[in-house]
PDB file of N, CA, C and O in Angstrom:
ATOM      1  N   UNK A   1       0.849  -1.101   0.013  1.00  0.00           N
ATOM      2  CA  UNK A   1       0.060   0.134  -0.142  1.00  0.00           C
ATOM      3  C   UNK A   1       0.877   1.124  -0.143  1.00  0.00           C
ATOM      4  O   UNK A   1       1.282   1.574   0.929  1.00  0.00           O
ATOM      5  N   UNK A   2       1.267   1.641  -1.319  1.00  0.00           N
ATOM      6  CA  UNK A   2       2.144   2.874  -1.169  1.00  0.00           C
ATOM      7  C   UNK A   2       1.190   4.148  -1.359  1.00  0.00           C
ATOM      8  O   UNK A   2      -0.041   4.116  -1.360  1.00  0.00           O
ATOM      9  N   UNK A   3       1.946   5.191  -1.508  1.00  0.00           N
ATOM     10  CA  UNK A   3       1.103   6.551  -1.428  1.00  0.00           C
ATOM     11  C   UNK A   3       0.551   6.636  -2.686  1.00  0.00           C
ATOM     12  O   UNK A   3      -0.412   7.403  -2.713  1.00  0.00           O
ATOM     13  N   UNK A   4       0.858   6.049  -3.878  1.00  0.00           N
ATOM     14  CA  UNK A   4       0.052   6.125  -5.361  1.00  0.00           C
ATOM     15  C   UNK A   4      -0.968   5.117  -5.451  1.00  0.00           C
ATOM     16  O   UNK A   4      -1.872   5.334  -6.258  1.00  0.00           O
ATOM     17  N   UNK A   5      -1.003   3.900  -4.678  1.00  0.00           N
ATOM     18  CA  UNK A   5      -1.829   2.940  -4.640  1.00  0.00           C
ATOM     19  C   UNK A   5      -3.312   3.142  -5.162  1.00  0.00           C
ATOM     20  O   UNK A   5      -3.716   2.445  -6.093  1.00  0.00           O
ATOM     21  N   UNK A   6      -4.094   4.055  -4.590  1.00  0.00           N
ATOM     22  CA  UNK A   6      -5.275   4.388  -5.182  1.00  0.00           C
ATOM     23  C   UNK A   6      -5.519   4.994  -6.503  1.00  0.00           C
ATOM     24  O   UNK A   6      -6.586   4.870  -7.104  1.00  0.00           O
ATOM     25  N   UNK A   7      -4.352   5.751  -7.003  1.00  0.00           N
ATOM     26  CA  UNK A   7      -4.427   6.071  -8.343  1.00  0.00           C
ATOM     27  C   UNK A   7      -4.200   4.866  -9.197  1.00  0.00           C
ATOM     28  O   UNK A   7      -4.493   4.983 -10.387  1.00  0.00           O
ATOM     29  N   UNK A   8      -3.808   3.931  -8.850  1.00  0.00           N
ATOM     30  CA  UNK A   8      -3.414   2.608  -9.557  1.00  0.00           C
ATOM     31  C   UNK A   8      -4.595   1.795  -9.570  1.00  0.00           C
ATOM     32  O   UNK A   8      -4.933   1.219 -10.604  1.00  0.00           O
ATOM     33  N   UNK A   9      -5.205   1.708  -8.578  1.00  0.00           N
ATOM     34  CA  UNK A   9      -6.437   1.202  -8.707  1.00  0.00           C
ATOM     35  C   UNK A   9      -7.318   1.812  -9.464  1.00  0.00           C
ATOM     36  O   UNK A   9      -8.070   1.041 -10.058  1.00  0.00           O
ATOM     37  N   UNK A  10      -7.533   3.262  -9.700  1.00  0.00           N
ATOM     38  CA  UNK A  10      -8.582   4.144 -10.164  1.00  0.00           C
ATOM     39  C   UNK A  10      -8.079   3.732 -11.917  1.00  0.00           C
ATOM     40  O   UNK A  10      -8.954   3.494 -12.750  1.00  0.00           O
ATOM     41  N   UNK A  11      -6.801   3.701 -12.234  1.00  0.00           N
ATOM     42  CA  UNK A  11      -6.538   3.278 -13.427  1.00  0.00           C
ATOM     43  C   UNK A  11      -6.832   2.148 -13.858  1.00  0.00           C
ATOM     44  O   UNK A  11      -7.178   1.974 -15.026  1.00  0.00           O
ATOM     45  N   UNK A  12      -6.747   1.243 -13.026  1.00  0.00           N
ATOM     46  CA  UNK A  12      -6.936  -0.301 -13.549  1.00  0.00           C
ATOM     47  C   UNK A  12      -8.623  -0.321 -13.708  1.00  0.00           C
ATOM     48  O   UNK A  12      -9.318  -0.593 -14.688  1.00  0.00           O
ATOM     49  N   UNK A  13      -8.921   0.009 -12.577  1.00  0.00           N
ATOM     50  CA  UNK A  13     -10.685   0.010 -12.834  1.00  0.00           C
ATOM     51  C   UNK A  13     -11.014   0.642 -14.096  1.00  0.00           C
ATOM     52  O   UNK A  13     -11.593  -0.089 -14.899  1.00  0.00           O
ATOM     53  N   UNK A  14     -10.778   1.832 -14.454  1.00  0.00           N
ATOM     54  CA  UNK A  14     -11.358   2.628 -15.725  1.00  0.00           C
ATOM     55  C   UNK A  14     -11.176   1.520 -16.908  1.00  0.00           C
ATOM     56  O   UNK A  14     -12.034   1.454 -17.787  1.00  0.00           O
ATOM     57  N   UNK A  15     -10.247   0.806 -16.916  1.00  0.00           N
ATOM     58  CA  UNK A  15     -10.099  -0.138 -17.683  1.00  0.00           C
ATOM     59  C   UNK A  15     -10.811  -1.481 -17.640  1.00  0.00           C
ATOM     60  O   UNK A  15     -10.602  -2.315 -18.521  1.00  0.00           O
ATOM     61  N   UNK A  16     -11.368  -1.630 -16.968  1.00  0.00           N
ATOM     62  CA  UNK A  16     -11.946  -3.002 -16.697  1.00  0.00           C
ATOM     63  C   UNK A  16     -13.679  -2.942 -17.150  1.00  0.00           C
ATOM     64  O   UNK A  16     -14.301  -1.898 -17.341  1.00  0.00           O
ATOM     65  N   UNK A  17     -14.179  -4.188 -17.246  1.00  0.00           N
ATOM     66  CA  UNK A  17     -15.570  -4.153 -17.543  1.00  0.00           C
ATOM     67  C   UNK A  17     -16.272  -4.394 -16.542  1.00  0.00           C
ATOM     68  O   UNK A  17     -17.476  -4.139 -16.505  1.00  0.00           O
ATOM     69  N   UNK A  18     -15.453  -5.050 -15.352  1.00  0.00           N
ATOM     70  CA  UNK A  18     -16.061  -5.495 -14.015  1.00  0.00           C
ATOM     71  C   UNK A  18     -15.149  -5.613 -12.899  1.00  0.00           C
ATOM     72  O   UNK A  18     -14.060  -6.140 -13.129  1.00  0.00           O
ATOM     73  N   UNK A  19     -15.366  -5.280 -11.927  1.00  0.00           N
ATOM     74  CA  UNK A  19     -14.416  -5.233 -10.897  1.00  0.00           C
ATOM     75  C   UNK A  19     -14.834  -6.430  -9.852  1.00  0.00           C
ATOM     76  O   UNK A  19     -15.917  -6.581  -9.287  1.00  0.00           O
ATOM     77  N   UNK A  20     -13.562  -7.295  -9.760  1.00  0.00           N
ATOM     78  CA  UNK A  20     -14.001  -8.557  -8.631  1.00  0.00           C
ATOM     79  C   UNK A  20     -13.308  -8.215  -7.508  1.00  0.00           C
ATOM     80  O   UNK A  20     -12.190  -7.729  -7.679  1.00  0.00           O
ATOM     81  N   UNK A  21     -13.791  -8.385  -6.198  1.00  0.00           N
ATOM     82  CA  UNK A  21     -12.933  -8.222  -4.932  1.00  0.00           C
ATOM     83  C   UNK A  21     -12.862  -9.864  -4.593  1.00  0.00           C
ATOM     84  O   UNK A  21     -13.629 -10.801  -4.815  1.00  0.00           O
ATOM     85  N   UNK A  22     -11.655  -9.749  -3.994  1.00  0.00           N
ATOM     86  CA  UNK A  22     -11.258 -11.216  -3.777  1.00  0.00           C
ATOM     87  C   UNK A  22     -10.056 -11.342  -2.727  1.00  0.00           C
ATOM     88  O   UNK A  22      -9.092 -12.080  -2.930  1.00  0.00           O
ATOM     89  N   UNK A  23     -10.202 -10.582  -1.635  1.00  0.00           N
ATOM     90  CA  UNK A  23      -9.187 -10.235  -1.021  1.00  0.00           C
ATOM     91  C   UNK A  23      -9.202 -11.565   0.171  1.00  0.00           C
ATOM     92  O   UNK A  23      -8.190 -11.776   0.839  1.00  0.00           O
ATOM     93  N   UNK A  24     -10.277 -12.290   0.319  1.00  0.00           N
ATOM     94  CA  UNK A  24      -9.976 -13.151   1.499  1.00  0.00           C
ATOM     95  C   UNK A  24     -10.709 -13.047   2.751  1.00  0.00           C
ATOM     96  O   UNK A  24     -11.439 -12.055   2.763  1.00  0.00           O
ATOM     97  N   UNK A  25     -10.751 -13.771   3.837  1.00  0.00           N
ATOM     98  CA  UNK A  25     -11.016 -13.873   5.017  1.00  0.00           C
ATOM     99  C   UNK A  25     -10.111 -12.926   5.705  1.00  0.00           C
ATOM    100  O   UNK A  25     -10.751 -12.302   6.552  1.00  0.00           O
ATOM    101  N   UNK A  26      -8.771 -12.556   5.661  1.00  0.00           N
ATOM    102  CA  UNK A  26      -7.845 -11.784   6.506  1.00  0.00           C
ATOM    103  C   UNK A  26      -7.867 -10.490   6.249  1.00  0.00           C
ATOM    104  O   UNK A  26      -7.061  -9.693   6.729  1.00  0.00           O
ATOM    105  N   UNK A  27      -8.926 -10.154   5.361  1.00  0.00           N
ATOM    106  CA  UNK A  27      -8.960  -8.800   5.197  1.00  0.00           C
ATOM    107  C   UNK A  27      -9.979  -8.227   6.347  1.00  0.00           C
ATOM    108  O   UNK A  27      -9.903  -7.002   6.447  1.00  0.00           O
ATOM    109  N   UNK A  28     -10.798  -8.767   7.123  1.00  0.00           N
ATOM    110  CA  UNK A  28     -11.466  -8.216   7.920  1.00  0.00           C
ATOM    111  C   UNK A  28     -11.024  -7.721   9.216  1.00  0.00           C
ATOM    112  O   UNK A  28     -11.830  -7.325  10.059  1.00  0.00           O
ATOM    113  N   UNK A  29      -9.790  -7.732   9.392  1.00  0.00           N
ATOM    114  CA  UNK A  29      -9.141  -6.631  10.371  1.00  0.00           C
ATOM    115  C   UNK A  29      -8.464  -5.906   9.625  1.00  0.00           C
ATOM    116  O   UNK A  29      -7.707  -5.216  10.309  1.00  0.00           O
ATOM    117  N   UNK A  30      -8.361  -5.720   8.557  1.00  0.00           N
ATOM    118  CA  UNK A  30      -7.909  -4.375   7.819  1.00  0.00           C
ATOM    119  C   UNK A  30      -8.628  -3.189   7.720  1.00  0.00           C
ATOM    120  O   UNK A  30      -9.757  -3.412   7.283  1.00  0.00           O
ATOM    121  N   UNK A  31      -8.401  -1.925   7.972  1.00  0.00           N
ATOM    122  CA  UNK A  31      -9.140  -0.621   7.567  1.00  0.00           C
ATOM    123  C   UNK A  31      -9.180  -0.485   5.768  1.00  0.00           C
ATOM    124  O   UNK A  31     -10.125  -0.034   5.120  1.00  0.00           O
ATOM    125  N   UNK A  32      -7.892  -1.006   5.223  1.00  0.00           N
ATOM    126  CA  UNK A  32      -7.931  -0.833   3.549  1.00  0.00           C
ATOM    127  C   UNK A  32      -8.981  -1.388   3.015  1.00  0.00           C
ATOM    128  O   UNK A  32      -9.222  -0.912   1.905  1.00  0.00           O
ATOM    129  N   UNK A  33      -9.760  -2.262   3.375  1.00  0.00           N
ATOM    130  CA  UNK A  33     -10.688  -2.993   2.676  1.00  0.00           C
ATOM    131  C   UNK A  33     -11.925  -1.787   2.490  1.00  0.00           C
ATOM    132  O   UNK A  33     -12.430  -1.638   1.378  1.00  0.00           O
ATOM    133  N   UNK A  34     -12.312  -1.053   3.506  1.00  0.00           N
ATOM    134  CA  UNK A  34     -13.229  -0.126   3.846  1.00  0.00           C
ATOM    135  C   UNK A  34     -12.751   0.758   2.688  1.00  0.00           C
ATOM    136  O   UNK A  34     -13.455   0.862   1.684  1.00  0.00           O
ATOM    137  N   UNK A  35     -11.513   1.433   2.798  1.00  0.00           N
ATOM    138  CA  UNK A  35     -11.075   2.151   1.905  1.00  0.00           C
ATOM    139  C   UNK A  35     -11.078   2.185   0.719  1.00  0.00           C
ATOM    140  O   UNK A  35     -11.040   3.203   0.028  1.00  0.00           O
ATOM    141  N   UNK A  36     -11.126   1.002   0.330  1.00  0.00           N
ATOM    142  CA  UNK A  36     -10.898   0.452  -1.415  1.00  0.00           C
ATOM    143  C   UNK A  36     -12.691   0.409  -1.697  1.00  0.00           C
ATOM    144  O   UNK A  36     -13.156   0.899  -2.726  1.00  0.00           O
ATOM    145  N   UNK A  37     -13.255  -0.006  -1.022  1.00  0.00           N
ATOM    146  CA  UNK A  37     -14.894  -0.155  -0.909  1.00  0.00           C
ATOM    147  C   UNK A  37     -15.343   1.535  -1.364  1.00  0.00           C
ATOM    148  O   UNK A  37     -15.734   1.917  -2.467  1.00  0.00           O
ATOM    149  N   UNK A  38     -15.176   2.181  -0.369  1.00  0.00           N
ATOM    150  CA  UNK A  38     -15.231   3.821  -0.500  1.00  0.00           C
ATOM    151  C   UNK A  38     -14.633   4.216  -1.581  1.00  0.00           C
ATOM    152  O   UNK A  38     -15.300   5.013  -2.241  1.00  0.00           O
ATOM    153  N   UNK A  39     -13.487   3.911  -2.052  1.00  0.00           N
ATOM    154  CA  UNK A  39     -13.055   4.418  -3.582  1.00  0.00           C
ATOM    155  C   UNK A  39     -13.779   4.036  -4.585  1.00  0.00           C
ATOM    156  O   UNK A  39     -14.044   4.832  -5.485  1.00  0.00           O
ATOM    157  N   UNK A  40     -14.276   2.598  -4.604  1.00  0.00           N
ATOM    158  CA  UNK A  40     -15.292   2.211  -5.605  1.00  0.00           C
ATOM    159  C   UNK A  40     -16.415   2.802  -5.596  1.00  0.00           C
ATOM    160  O   UNK A  40     -16.929   3.006  -6.696  1.00  0.00           O
ATOM    161  N   UNK A  41     -16.964   3.146  -4.659  1.00  0.00           N
ATOM    162  CA  UNK A  41     -18.314   3.591  -4.609  1.00  0.00           C
ATOM    163  C   UNK A  41     -18.281   4.864  -5.193  1.00  0.00           C
ATOM    164  O   UNK A  41     -19.129   5.141  -6.041  1.00  0.00           O
ATOM    165  N   UNK A  42     -17.091   6.002  -4.735  1.00  0.00           N
ATOM    166  CA  UNK A  42     -16.975   7.308  -5.177  1.00  0.00           C
ATOM    167  C   UNK A  42     -16.963   7.090  -6.931  1.00  0.00           C
ATOM    168  O   UNK A  42     -17.496   7.910  -7.679  1.00  0.00           O
ATOM    169  N   UNK A  43     -16.388   6.068  -7.336  1.00  0.00           N
ATOM    170  CA  UNK A  43     -15.994   6.196  -8.734  1.00  0.00           C
ATOM    171  C   UNK A  43     -17.444   5.769  -9.407  1.00  0.00           C
ATOM    172  O   UNK A  43     -17.543   5.993 -10.613  1.00  0.00           O
ATOM    173  N   UNK A  44     -18.618   5.153  -8.711  1.00  0.00           N
ATOM    174  CA  UNK A  44     -19.751   4.700  -9.347  1.00  0.00           C
ATOM    175  C   UNK A  44     -19.773   3.024  -9.823  1.00  0.00           C
ATOM    176  O   UNK A  44     -20.557   2.525 -10.630  1.00  0.00           O
ATOM    177  N   UNK A  45     -18.768   2.387  -9.136  1.00  0.00           N
ATOM    178  CA  UNK A  45     -18.386   1.113  -9.463  1.00  0.00           C
ATOM    179  C   UNK A  45     -19.165   0.016  -8.631  1.00  0.00           C
ATOM    180  O   UNK A  45     -19.151  -0.145  -7.411  1.00  0.00           O
ATOM    181  N   UNK A  46     -19.805  -0.655  -9.539  1.00  0.00           N
ATOM    182  CA  UNK A  46     -20.613  -1.862  -8.262  1.00  0.00           C
ATOM    183  C   UNK A  46     -19.586  -3.135  -8.046  1.00  0.00           C
ATOM    184  O   UNK A  46     -19.470  -3.859  -9.034  1.00  0.00           O
ATOM    185  N   UNK A  47     -19.040  -3.396  -7.203  1.00  0.00           N
ATOM    186  CA  UNK A  47     -18.247  -4.404  -7.277  1.00  0.00           C
ATOM    187  C   UNK A  47     -18.720  -5.826  -7.168  1.00  0.00           C
ATOM    188  O   UNK A  47     -19.744  -6.151  -6.566  1.00  0.00           O
ATOM    189  N   UNK A  48     -17.772  -6.793  -7.896  1.00  0.00           N
ATOM    190  CA  UNK A  48     -18.582  -8.257  -7.713  1.00  0.00           C
ATOM    191  C   UNK A  48     -17.549  -9.267  -6.887  1.00  0.00           C
ATOM    192  O   UNK A  48     -16.388  -8.910  -6.686  1.00  0.00           O
ATOM    193  N   UNK A  49     -17.953 -10.312  -6.510  1.00  0.00           N
ATOM    194  CA  UNK A  49     -17.075 -11.255  -5.834  1.00  0.00           C
ATOM    195  C   UNK A  49     -17.657 -12.588  -6.356  1.00  0.00           C
ATOM    196  O   UNK A  49     -18.718 -12.594  -6.980  1.00  0.00           O
ATOM    197  N   UNK A  50     -16.925 -13.774  -6.087  1.00  0.00           N
ATOM    198  CA  UNK A  50     -17.067 -14.938  -6.548  1.00  0.00           C
ATOM    199  C   UNK A  50     -18.076 -15.702  -5.338  1.00  0.00           C
ATOM    200  O   UNK A  50     -18.934 -16.542  -5.607  1.00  0.00           O
ATOM    201  N   UNK A  51     -17.764 -15.215  -4.005  1.00  0.00           N
ATOM    202  CA  UNK A  51     -18.185 -15.799  -2.885  1.00  0.00           C
ATOM    203  C   UNK A  51     -17.998 -15.098  -1.887  1.00  0.00           C
ATOM    204  O   UNK A  51     -17.005 -14.371  -1.927  1.00  0.00           O
ATOM    205  N   UNK A  52     -18.828 -15.064  -0.706  1.00  0.00           N
ATOM    206  CA  UNK A  52     -18.609 -14.397   0.647  1.00  0.00           C
ATOM    207  C   UNK A  52     -18.216 -15.592   1.576  1.00  0.00           C
ATOM    208  O   UNK A  52     -18.745 -16.700   1.667  1.00  0.00           O
ATOM    209  N   UNK A  53     -17.146 -15.068   2.238  1.00  0.00           N
ATOM    210  CA  UNK A  53     -16.797 -16.079   3.413  1.00  0.00           C
ATOM    211  C   UNK A  53     -17.914 -16.033   4.626  1.00  0.00           C
ATOM    212  O   UNK A  53     -18.821 -15.201   4.632  1.00  0.00           O
ATOM    213  N   UNK A  54     -17.775 -16.813   5.430  1.00  0.00           N
ATOM    214  CA  UNK A  54     -18.604 -16.739   6.729  1.00  0.00           C
ATOM    215  C   UNK A  54     -18.702 -15.568   7.707  1.00  0.00           C
ATOM    216  O   UNK A  54     -19.573 -15.362   8.553  1.00  0.00           O
ATOM    217  N   UNK A  55     -17.630 -14.854   7.412  1.00  0.00           N
ATOM    218  CA  UNK A  55     -17.706 -13.616   7.989  1.00  0.00           C
ATOM    219  C   UNK A  55     -17.769 -12.315   7.370  1.00  0.00           C
ATOM    220  O   UNK A  55     -17.348 -11.248   7.817  1.00  0.00           O
ATOM    221  N   UNK A  56     -18.506 -12.612   5.996  1.00  0.00           N
ATOM    222  CA  UNK A  56     -18.809 -11.582   4.977  1.00  0.00           C
ATOM    223  C   UNK A  56     -17.712 -11.013   3.887  1.00  0.00           C
ATOM    224  O   UNK A  56     -17.899 -10.133   3.047  1.00  0.00           O
ATOM    225  N   UNK A  57     -16.511 -11.772   4.142  1.00  0.00           N
ATOM    226  CA  UNK A  57     -15.525 -11.184   3.270  1.00  0.00           C
ATOM    227  C   UNK A  57     -15.611 -11.435   1.942  1.00  0.00           C
ATOM    228  O   UNK A  57     -16.450 -12.334   1.892  1.00  0.00           O
ATOM    229  N   UNK A  58     -15.159 -11.125   0.497  1.00  0.00           N
ATOM    230  CA  UNK A  58     -15.018 -11.480  -0.477  1.00  0.00           C
ATOM    231  C   UNK A  58     -13.846 -12.929  -0.501  1.00  0.00           C
ATOM    232  O   UNK A  58     -12.623 -12.958  -0.363  1.00  0.00           O
ATOM    233  N   UNK A  59     -14.770 -13.936  -0.718  1.00  0.00           N
ATOM    234  CA  UNK A  59     -13.653 -15.035  -0.983  1.00  0.00           C
ATOM    235  C   UNK A  59     -12.341 -14.914  -1.823  1.00  0.00           C
ATOM    236  O   UNK A  59     -12.271 -14.011  -2.657  1.00  0.00           O
ATOM    237  N   UNK A  60     -11.377 -15.712  -1.659  1.00  0.00           N
ATOM    238  CA  UNK A  60     -10.342 -15.737  -2.175  1.00  0.00           C
ATOM    239  C   UNK A  60     -10.372 -16.687  -3.298  1.00  0.00           C
ATOM    240  O   UNK A  60     -10.554 -17.876  -3.035  1.00  0.00           O
ATOM    241  N   UNK A  61     -10.208 -16.288  -4.585  1.00  0.00           N
ATOM    242  CA  UNK A  61     -10.236 -17.306  -5.431  1.00  0.00           C
ATOM    243  C   UNK A  61      -9.812 -19.069  -5.208  1.00  0.00           C
ATOM    244  O   UNK A  61     -10.492 -20.061  -5.468  1.00  0.00           O
ATOM    245  N   UNK A  62      -8.290 -18.951  -4.571  1.00  0.00           N
ATOM    246  CA  UNK A  62      -8.103 -20.031  -4.352  1.00  0.00           C
ATOM    247  C   UNK A  62      -8.870 -21.410  -3.387  1.00  0.00           C
ATOM    248  O   UNK A  62      -8.646 -22.607  -3.206  1.00  0.00           O
ATOM    249  N   UNK A  63      -9.642 -20.622  -3.046  1.00  0.00           N
ATOM    250  CA  UNK A  63     -10.694 -21.176  -2.115  1.00  0.00           C
ATOM    251  C   UNK A  63     -11.954 -21.844  -2.764  1.00  0.00           C
ATOM    252  O   UNK A  63     -12.761 -22.581  -2.198  1.00  0.00           O
ATOM    253  N   UNK A  64     -11.954 -21.486  -3.903  1.00  0.00           N
ATOM    254  CA  UNK A  64     -13.104 -21.771  -4.834  1.00  0.00           C
ATOM    255  C   UNK A  64     -12.811 -22.859  -5.849  1.00  0.00           C
ATOM    256  O   UNK A  64     -11.733 -23.018  -6.423  1.00  0.00           O
ATOM    257  N   UNK A  65     -14.211 -23.784  -6.035  1.00  0.00           N
ATOM    258  CA  UNK A  65     -14.309 -24.659  -7.095  1.00  0.00           C
ATOM    259  C   UNK A  65     -14.247 -23.949  -8.321  1.00  0.00           C
ATOM    260  O   UNK A  65     -14.641 -22.796  -8.500  1.00  0.00           O
ATOM    261  N   UNK A  66     -13.601 -24.889  -9.359  1.00  0.00           N
ATOM    262  CA  UNK A  66     -13.620 -24.060 -10.811  1.00  0.00           C
ATOM    263  C   UNK A  66     -14.924 -23.936 -11.319  1.00  0.00           C
ATOM    264  O   UNK A  66     -15.655 -24.927 -11.319  1.00  0.00           O
ATOM    265  N   UNK A  67     -15.337 -22.798 -11.774  1.00  0.00           N
ATOM    266  CA  UNK A  67     -16.474 -22.494 -12.164  1.00  0.00           C
ATOM    267  C   UNK A  67     -17.453 -21.629 -11.656  1.00  0.00           C
ATOM    268  O   UNK A  67     -18.532 -21.337 -12.171  1.00  0.00           O
ATOM    269  N   UNK A  68     -16.882 -21.177 -10.395  1.00  0.00           N
ATOM    270  CA  UNK A  68     -17.779 -20.281  -9.704  1.00  0.00           C
ATOM    271  C   UNK A  68     -18.186 -19.081 -10.445  1.00  0.00           C
ATOM    272  O   UNK A  68     -17.485 -18.422 -11.214  1.00  0.00           O
ATOM    273  N   UNK A  69     -19.323 -18.898 -10.138  1.00  0.00           N
ATOM    274  CA  UNK A  69     -19.865 -17.573 -10.699  1.00  0.00           C
ATOM    275  C   UNK A  69     -19.667 -16.406 -10.068  1.00  0.00           C
ATOM    276  O   UNK A  69     -19.126 -16.497  -8.967  1.00  0.00           O
ATOM    277  N   UNK A  70     -20.003 -15.143 -10.523  1.00  0.00           N
ATOM    278  CA  UNK A  70     -19.965 -13.622 -10.092  1.00  0.00           C
ATOM    279  C   UNK A  70     -21.460 -13.520  -9.474  1.00  0.00           C
ATOM    280  O   UNK A  70     -22.508 -13.948  -9.957  1.00  0.00           O
ATOM    281  N   UNK A  71     -21.277 -12.939  -8.461  1.00  0.00           N
ATOM    282  CA  UNK A  71     -22.325 -12.110  -7.994  1.00  0.00           C
ATOM    283  C   UNK A  71     -22.072 -10.635  -7.323  1.00  0.00           C
ATOM    284  O   UNK A  71     -21.048 -10.362  -6.696  1.00  0.00           O
ATOM    285  N   UNK A  72     -22.963  -9.886  -7.508  1.00  0.00           N
ATOM    286  CA  UNK A  72     -22.888  -8.273  -7.173  1.00  0.00           C
ATOM    287  C   UNK A  72     -22.558  -8.339  -5.584  1.00  0.00           C
ATOM    288  O   UNK A  72     -23.347  -8.861  -4.796  1.00  0.00           O
ATOM    289  N   UNK A  73     -21.473  -7.835  -5.230  1.00  0.00           N
ATOM    290  CA  UNK A  73     -21.228  -7.158  -3.945  1.00  0.00           C
ATOM    291  C   UNK A  73     -22.122  -6.101  -3.588  1.00  0.00           C
ATOM    292  O   UNK A  73     -22.159  -5.145  -4.363  1.00  0.00           O
ATOM    293  N   UNK A  74     -22.914  -6.075  -2.482  1.00  0.00           N
ATOM    294  CA  UNK A  74     -23.889  -5.020  -2.367  1.00  0.00           C
ATOM    295  C   UNK A  74     -23.360  -4.056  -1.442  1.00  0.00           C
ATOM    296  O   UNK A  74     -23.922  -2.964  -1.520  1.00  0.00           O
ATOM    297  N   UNK A  75     -22.375  -4.151  -0.528  1.00  0.00           N
ATOM    298  CA  UNK A  75     -22.336  -2.951   0.443  1.00  0.00           C
ATOM    299  C   UNK A  75     -20.942  -3.291   1.150  1.00  0.00           C
ATOM    300  O   UNK A  75     -20.149  -4.163   0.797  1.00  0.00           O
ATOM    301  N   UNK A  76     -20.829  -2.464   2.160  1.00  0.00           N
ATOM    302  CA  UNK A  76     -19.416  -2.662   3.051  1.00  0.00           C
ATOM    303  C   UNK A  76     -19.587  -3.664   4.175  1.00  0.00           C
ATOM    304  O   UNK A  76     -18.648  -3.918   4.929  1.00  0.00           O
ATOM    305  N   UNK A  77     -20.663  -4.181   4.282  1.00  0.00           N
ATOM    306  CA  UNK A  77     -20.684  -5.309   5.410  1.00  0.00           C
ATOM    307  C   UNK A  77     -20.992  -6.631   4.860  1.00  0.00           C
ATOM    308  O   UNK A  77     -21.539  -7.546   5.476  1.00  0.00           O
ATOM    309  N   UNK A  78     -20.503  -6.651   3.383  1.00  0.00           N
ATOM    310  CA  UNK A  78     -20.461  -8.127   2.880  1.00  0.00           C
ATOM    311  C   UNK A  78     -21.811  -8.630   2.755  1.00  0.00           C
ATOM    312  O   UNK A  78     -22.085  -9.537   3.542  1.00  0.00           O
ATOM    313  N   UNK A  79     -22.773  -8.244   1.914  1.00  0.00           N
ATOM    314  CA  UNK A  79     -23.734  -8.877   1.088  1.00  0.00           C
ATOM    315  C   UNK A  79     -23.490  -8.968  -0.289  1.00  0.00           C
ATOM    316  O   UNK A  79     -22.725  -8.298  -0.983  1.00  0.00           O
ATOM    317  N   UNK A  80     -24.252  -9.897  -0.594  1.00  0.00           N
ATOM    318  CA  UNK A  80     -24.177 -10.380  -1.907  1.00  0.00           C
ATOM    319  C   UNK A  80     -25.336 -10.403  -2.854  1.00  0.00           C
ATOM    320  O   UNK A  80     -26.244 -10.942  -2.222  1.00  0.00           O
ATOM    321  N   UNK A  81     -25.720 -10.125  -3.924  1.00  0.00           N
ATOM    322  CA  UNK A  81     -27.000 -10.662  -4.698  1.00  0.00           C
ATOM    323  C   UNK A  81     -26.921 -11.417  -5.351  1.00  0.00           C
ATOM    324  O   UNK A  81     -25.920 -11.467  -6.066  1.00  0.00           O
ATOM    325  N   UNK A  82     -28.057 -12.523  -5.462  1.00  0.00           N
ATOM    326  CA  UNK A  82     -27.654 -13.602  -6.223  1.00  0.00           C
ATOM    327  C   UNK A  82     -28.015 -13.296  -7.666  1.00  0.00           C
ATOM    328  O   UNK A  82     -28.952 -12.524  -7.866  1.00  0.00           O
ATOM    329  N   UNK A  83     -27.399 -13.797  -8.628  1.00  0.00           N
ATOM    330  CA  UNK A  83     -27.660 -13.246  -9.995  1.00  0.00           C
ATOM    331  C   UNK A  83     -28.950 -14.353 -10.650  1.00  0.00           C
ATOM    332  O   UNK A  83     -29.170 -15.560 -10.544  1.00  0.00           O
ATOM    333  N   UNK A  84     -29.530 -13.354 -11.266  1.00  0.00           N
ATOM    334  CA  UNK A  84     -30.993 -13.793 -11.922  1.00  0.00           C
ATOM    335  C   UNK A  84     -30.704 -14.960 -13.091  1.00  0.00           C
ATOM    336  O   UNK A  84     -31.363 -15.986 -13.261  1.00  0.00           O
ATOM    337  N   UNK A  85     -29.424 -14.473 -13.917  1.00  0.00           N
ATOM    338  CA  UNK A  85     -28.889 -15.011 -15.024  1.00  0.00           C
ATOM    339  C   UNK A  85     -27.577 -16.380 -14.665  1.00  0.00           C
ATOM    340  O   UNK A  85     -27.054 -16.525 -13.560  1.00  0.00           O
ATOM    341  N   UNK A  86     -27.382 -16.932 -15.454  1.00  0.00           N
ATOM    342  CA  UNK A  86     -26.475 -17.899 -15.153  1.00  0.00           C
ATOM    343  C   UNK A  86     -24.749 -17.184 -14.881  1.00  0.00           C
ATOM    344  O   UNK A  86     -24.417 -16.210 -15.556  1.00  0.00           O
ATOM    345  N   UNK A  87     -23.970 -17.667 -14.056  1.00  0.00           N
ATOM    346  CA  UNK A  87     -22.782 -17.353 -13.733  1.00  0.00           C
ATOM    347  C   UNK A  87     -22.240 -16.919 -14.989  1.00  0.00           C
ATOM    348  O   UNK A  87     -22.355 -17.553 -16.038  1.00  0.00           O
ATOM    349  N   UNK A  88     -21.412 -15.388 -14.803  1.00  0.00           N
ATOM    350  CA  UNK A  88     -20.617 -15.030 -15.718  1.00  0.00           C
ATOM    351  C   UNK A  88     -19.282 -15.511 -16.069  1.00  0.00           C
ATOM    352  O   UNK A  88     -18.675 -15.011 -17.016  1.00  0.00           O
TER     353      UNK A  88
END
């Protein structure tokens, strides 16, 4: 987390079709998680994740089965919206 990290996140997000959160369970104790979510909200980005952990964190991809679909990450307390359509 360098001083220009937010600038790099903003630049990368502008190039993406979709932002997928995947920081895993250990992020629960870090304030940076909330800062990144607030940054994405200011940019008007609706983040997605593959699944939530039991504690409401975005699951890390190494912990998931192949073929996990995306769900919309709704807010900073870790809620997801189940997709109406098949996984992306």
